[in-house]
Backbone as CSV, one residue per row, in Angstrom:
resi,resn,N_x,N_y,N_z,CA_x,CA_y,CA_z,C_x,C_y,C_z
1,UNK,79.101,-160.985,127.936,79.790,-161.577,129.066,80.994,-162.352,128.557
2,UNK,82.051,-162.220,129.149,83.289,-162.867,128.713,83.325,-164.322,129.177
3,UNK,83.833,-165.175,128.306,83.954,-166.589,128.651,84.963,-166.799,129.768
4,UNK,85.919,-165.859,129.912,86.885,-165.953,130.998,86.153,-165.970,132.336
5,UNK,85.122,-165.122,132.466,84.326,-165.088,133.693,83.657,-166.443,133.896
6,UNK,83.154,-167.032,132.816,82.510,-168.332,132.925,83.497,-169.362,133.451
7,UNK,84.733,-169.316,132.978,85.772,-170.230,133.440,86.034,-170.076,134.932
8,UNK,86.127,-168.831,135.368,86.353,-168.562,136.784,85.170,-169.053,137.615
9,UNK,83.954,-168.834,137.116,82.755,-169.284,137.830,82.766,-170.803,137.940
10,UNK,83.106,-171.467,136.834,83.128,-172.927,136.820,84.137,-173.454,137.849
11,UNK,85.325,-172.839,137.892,86.349,-173.266,138.850,85.881,-173.053,140.281
12,UNK,85.229,-171.908,140.538,84.740,-171.615,141.892,83.667,-172.627,142.294
13,UNK,82.811,-172.989,141.373,81.741,-173.942,141.679,82.308,-175.336,141.930
14,UNK,83.338,-175.715,141.197,83.956,-177.021,141.421,84.561,-177.090,142.819
15,UNK,85.068,-175.959,143.295,85.700,-175.928,144.613,84.672,-175.962,145.739
16,UNK,83.458,-175.459,145.487,82.446,-175.388,146.536,81.144,-176.007,146.048
17,UNK,80.977,-177.300,146.234,79.785,-178.014,145.770,78.550,-177.734,146.628
18,UNK,78.676,-176.970,147.709,77.537,-176.685,148.570,76.597,-175.644,147.972
19,UNK,77.042,-174.928,146.937,76.186,-173.936,146.301,75.033,-174.653,145.619
20,UNK,73.821,-174.186,145.823,72.667,-174.823,145.201,72.184,-174.051,143.982
21,UNK,71.912,-172.759,144.169,71.348,-172.007,143.075,71.567,-170.519,143.304
22,UNK,71.994,-169.817,142.263,72.111,-168.381,142.324,72.127,-167.834,140.907
23,UNK,71.888,-166.532,140.764,71.766,-165.945,139.443,72.552,-164.645,139.352
24,UNK,73.224,-164.454,138.243,73.874,-163.206,137.853,73.231,-162.852,136.521
25,UNK,72.982,-161.574,136.233,72.375,-161.238,134.936,73.094,-161.925,133.779
26,UNK,72.342,-162.658,132.972,72.901,-163.366,131.833,73.456,-164.738,132.153
27,UNK,73.451,-165.126,133.422,74.037,-166.409,133.814,73.216,-167.010,134.936
28,UNK,72.715,-168.206,134.754,71.969,-168.889,135.802,72.733,-170.143,136.172
29,UNK,73.000,-170.327,137.444,73.748,-171.491,137.901,72.900,-172.268,138.895
30,UNK,72.744,-173.557,138.652,71.998,-174.422,139.547,72.787,-175.704,139.717
31,UNK,73.022,-176.075,140.961,73.763,-177.303,141.249,75.069,-177.384,140.457
32,UNK,75.790,-176.285,140.417,77.115,-176.185,139.801,77.116,-176.466,138.308
33,UNK,75.975,-176.269,137.649,75.943,-176.430,136.199,75.476,-175.129,135.572
34,UNK,76.205,-174.652,134.566,75.848,-173.410,133.892,74.856,-173.747,132.788
35,UNK,73.660,-173.149,132.854,72.612,-173.427,131.886,72.445,-172.338,130.841
36,UNK,72.785,-171.121,131.163,72.554,-170.037,130.228,73.770,-169.128,130.224
37,UNK,74.151,-168.682,129.051,75.377,-167.917,128.942,75.304,-167.051,127.694
38,UNK,75.691,-165.811,127.833,75.797,-164.931,126.686,77.229,-165.024,126.195
39,UNK,77.397,-165.278,124.914,78.752,-165.414,124.394,78.865,-164.698,123.066
40,UNK,80.068,-164.312,122.738,80.350,-163.701,121.449,80.795,-164.783,120.481
41,UNK,80.187,-164.756,119.310,80.582,-165.674,118.251,81.169,-164.830,117.131
42,UNK,82.453,-165.053,116.847,83.131,-164.328,115.774,82.959,-165.090,114.471
43,UNK,82.850,-164.338,113.373,82.771,-164.941,112.045,84.053,-164.583,111.302
44,UNK,84.809,-165.600,110.952,86.078,-165.416,110.247,85.892,-165.912,108.813
45,UNK,86.270,-165.090,107.830,86.161,-165.469,106.421,87.499,-165.250,105.734
46,UNK,87.915,-166.226,104.913,89.169,-166.101,104.200,89.187,-167.033,102.992
47,UNK,89.299,-166.462,101.803,89.478,-167.227,100.557,88.462,-168.357,100.373
48,UNK,87.194,-168.057,100.502,86.167,-169.053,100.245,85.918,-170.040,101.364
49,UNK,86.560,-169.821,102.482,86.340,-170.665,103.669,85.957,-169.753,104.815
50,UNK,85.400,-170.330,105.865,85.038,-169.515,107.012,84.815,-170.357,108.248
51,UNK,84.625,-169.663,109.355,84.363,-170.332,110.624,83.593,-169.402,111.537
52,UNK,82.735,-169.983,112.340,82.072,-169.291,113.441,82.771,-169.791,114.689
53,UNK,83.303,-168.858,115.493,84.246,-169.213,116.540,83.876,-168.553,117.869
54,UNK,84.012,-169.319,118.950,83.904,-168.796,120.313,85.300,-168.880,120.901
55,UNK,85.798,-167.739,121.395,87.161,-167.698,121.936,87.157,-167.227,123.382
56,UNK,88.194,-167.615,124.070,88.536,-167.059,125.380,89.959,-166.555,125.217
57,UNK,90.109,-165.248,124.957,91.417,-164.706,124.612,91.828,-165.286,123.275
58,UNK,93.047,-165.793,123.158,93.491,-166.366,121.890,93.027,-167.816,121.674
59,UNK,92.517,-168.444,122.716,92.143,-169.863,122.644,90.744,-170.031,122.038
60,UNK,90.635,-170.905,121.040,89.335,-171.249,120.457,88.684,-172.307,121.344
61,UNK,87.494,-171.976,121.840,86.759,-172.929,122.671,85.716,-173.706,121.870
62,UNK,85.280,-173.116,120.762,84.302,-173.794,119.910,84.417,-173.216,118.508
63,UNK,84.142,-174.075,117.522,84.167,-173.586,116.145,83.299,-174.458,115.251
64,UNK,82.775,-173.819,114.213,82.068,-174.511,113.145,82.673,-173.974,111.854
65,UNK,83.292,-174.856,111.075,83.965,-174.432,109.855,83.122,-174.768,108.628
66,UNK,83.314,-173.954,107.581,82.564,-174.176,106.346,83.392,-173.739,105.144
67,UNK,82.963,-174.195,103.972,83.508,-173.742,102.690,82.350,-173.178,101.879
68,UNK,82.643,-172.150,101.096,81.646,-171.630,100.163,81.636,-172.515,98.924
69,UNK,80.455,-172.800,98.419,80.312,-173.546,97.177,79.763,-172.544,96.164
70,UNK,80.689,-171.947,95.414,80.314,-170.892,94.471,79.583,-169.775,95.187
71,UNK,78.516,-169.317,94.559,77.697,-168.276,95.179,76.319,-168.824,95.528
72,UNK,76.270,-170.171,95.718,74.977,-170.792,95.949,74.799,-171.419,97.331
73,UNK,75.892,-171.827,98.000,75.730,-172.559,99.262,76.991,-172.474,100.129
74,UNK,76.793,-172.817,101.397,77.919,-173.080,102.285,77.857,-174.559,102.649
75,UNK,79.016,-175.153,102.835,79.122,-176.556,103.227,79.761,-176.591,104.609
76,UNK,78.981,-176.938,105.628,79.505,-177.040,106.993,80.256,-178.361,107.092
77,UNK,81.541,-178.250,107.432,82.410,-179.417,107.409,82.783,-179.965,108.783
78,UNK,82.796,-179.103,109.789,83.313,-179.538,111.084,82.752,-178.670,112.203
79,UNK,82.448,-179.298,113.328,82.050,-178.583,114.543,82.826,-179.180,115.705
80,UNK,83.396,-178.311,116.537,84.118,-178.759,117.725,83.782,-177.824,118.879
81,UNK,83.559,-178.406,120.057,83.248,-177.635,121.261,84.114,-178.159,122.400
82,UNK,84.817,-177.243,123.060,85.669,-177.591,124.192,84.829,-178.230,125.305
83,UNK,85.447,-179.157,126.008,84.782,-179.857,127.113,84.158,-178.886,128.123
84,UNK,84.796,-177.739,128.351,84.298,-176.775,129.342,82.960,-176.160,128.949
85,UNK,82.583,-176.272,127.669,81.316,-175.693,127.200,80.277,-176.753,126.843
86,UNK,80.603,-178.022,127.040,79.672,-179.099,126.682,78.372,-178.971,127.471
87,UNK,77.270,-179.326,126.836,75.971,-179.304,127.489,75.314,-177.936,127.517
88,UNK,75.911,-176.945,126.873,75.374,-175.593,126.888,74.818,-175.170,125.532
89,UNK,74.628,-176.122,124.632,74.049,-175.863,123.308,74.904,-174.926,122.457
90,UNK,76.205,-174.937,122.678,77.106,-174.068,121.924,77.095,-174.455,120.448
91,UNK,77.085,-175.748,120.148,77.010,-176.193,118.756,75.758,-175.685,118.073
92,UNK,74.644,-175.697,118.794,73.392,-175.179,118.234,73.484,-173.681,117.969
93,UNK,74.164,-172.962,118.847,74.334,-171.517,118.653,75.212,-171.234,117.436
94,UNK,76.260,-172.032,117.264,77.115,-171.873,116.087,76.322,-172.151,114.812
95,UNK,75.514,-173.201,114.833,74.692,-173.539,113.673,73.696,-172.423,113.373
96,UNK,73.101,-171.848,114.402,72.162,-170.735,114.198,72.856,-169.555,113.516
97,UNK,74.103,-169.285,113.892,74.869,-168.204,113.258,75.139,-168.530,111.792
98,UNK,75.504,-169.772,111.512,75.776,-170.179,110.131,74.517,-170.055,109.277
99,UNK,73.389,-170.488,109.816,72.126,-170.415,109.085,71.726,-168.953,108.858
100,UNK,71.903,-168.111,109.851,71.585,-166.687,109.703,72.465,-166.058,108.619
101,UNK,73.749,-166.398,108.605,74.659,-165.926,107.563,74.157,-166.357,106.184
102,UNK,73.761,-167.629,106.066,73.258,-168.148,104.790,71.988,-167.410,104.356
103,UNK,71.076,-167.210,105.275,69.836,-166.505,104.929,70.119,-165.084,104.450
104,UNK,70.972,-164.367,105.157,71.294,-162.984,104.783,71.937,-162.904,103.408
105,UNK,72.670,-163.950,103.047,73.381,-163.957,101.773,72.699,-164.797,100.703
106,UNK,71.461,-165.219,100.985,70.662,-166.006,100.044,71.408,-167.262,99.563
107,UNK,71.993,-167.958,100.540,72.726,-169.192,100.277,71.981,-170.384,100.860
108,UNK,72.183,-171.541,100.293,71.705,-172.787,100.867,72.754,-173.293,101.854
109,UNK,72.345,-174.199,102.734,73.267,-174.787,103.711,73.307,-176.292,103.483
110,UNK,74.514,-176.786,103.272,74.762,-178.224,103.143,75.723,-178.606,104.259
111,UNK,75.821,-179.894,104.556,76.719,-180.301,105.649,77.271,-181.701,105.438
112,UNK,78.551,-181.846,105.783,79.159,-183.161,105.907,79.477,-183.435,107.371
113,UNK,79.450,-182.396,108.193,79.647,-182.534,109.639,78.448,-183.299,110.214
114,UNK,78.670,-184.416,110.890,77.555,-185.206,111.422,76.638,-184.417,112.367
115,UNK,77.211,-183.585,113.227,76.394,-182.791,114.149,75.468,-181.858,113.378
116,UNK,76.036,-181.047,112.491,75.240,-180.075,111.735,74.217,-180.776,110.851
117,UNK,74.620,-181.843,110.197,73.722,-182.577,109.305,72.509,-183.102,110.056
118,UNK,72.730,-183.665,111.229,71.625,-184.177,112.042,70.650,-183.061,112.422
119,UNK,71.191,-181.940,112.888,70.335,-180.816,113.287,69.570,-180.250,112.093
120,UNK,70.241,-180.100,110.981,69.603,-179.536,109.789,68.497,-180.454,109.264
121,UNK,68.748,-181.755,109.254,67.746,-182.707,108.758,66.518,-182.804,109.660
122,UNK,66.727,-182.639,110.958,65.657,-182.909,111.915,64.916,-181.689,112.445
123,UNK,65.200,-180.521,111.930,64.508,-179.333,112.413,63.820,-178.601,111.268
124,UNK,62.515,-178.398,111.400,61.792,-177.644,110.368,62.226,-176.175,110.313
125,UNK,62.898,-175.687,111.347,63.367,-174.296,111.375,64.384,-174.012,110.278
126,UNK,65.011,-175.055,109.748,66.059,-174.864,108.752,65.620,-175.255,107.339
127,UNK,64.370,-175.638,107.169,63.923,-176.158,105.882,64.034,-175.146,104.737
128,UNK,64.016,-173.859,105.048,64.127,-172.845,103.998,65.531,-172.731,103.424
129,UNK,66.542,-173.172,104.172,67.920,-173.050,103.689,68.645,-174.386,103.535
130,UNK,68.178,-175.422,104.205,68.887,-176.708,104.163,68.707,-177.395,102.834
131,UNK,69.821,-177.911,102.299,69.818,-178.676,101.064,70.666,-179.920,101.310
132,UNK,70.015,-181.075,101.344,70.730,-182.328,101.608,71.610,-182.681,100.419
133,UNK,72.733,-183.308,100.702,73.666,-183.706,99.623,73.175,-184.932,98.888
């Protein structure tokens, strides 16, 4: 599902607050809040750095950036999510992509980004790849 559609849906809901609840495959809307959304996360890699990115056309709506540390780990440095996607667990989805990338490549995950560091420290789901600094 394209994020452009989500934007249009959000604008339509802001204009008509009388809508209570309705569903489209892949999207559930209740009281003008989007709770579930299928999105594409692109993985960009260049010269030992990378990012997991959610875009709407050329515009980046969310990103999690990292650096490779040799062939042993990735260091998550920054996470940003556009206001239009707040409250939809987009940061968690980006982190899940980063962790999956690390697992596939037999890398550890370290973080200086406060968001990622908090999630990595507090979830047993990441204990196999998380390495605290």
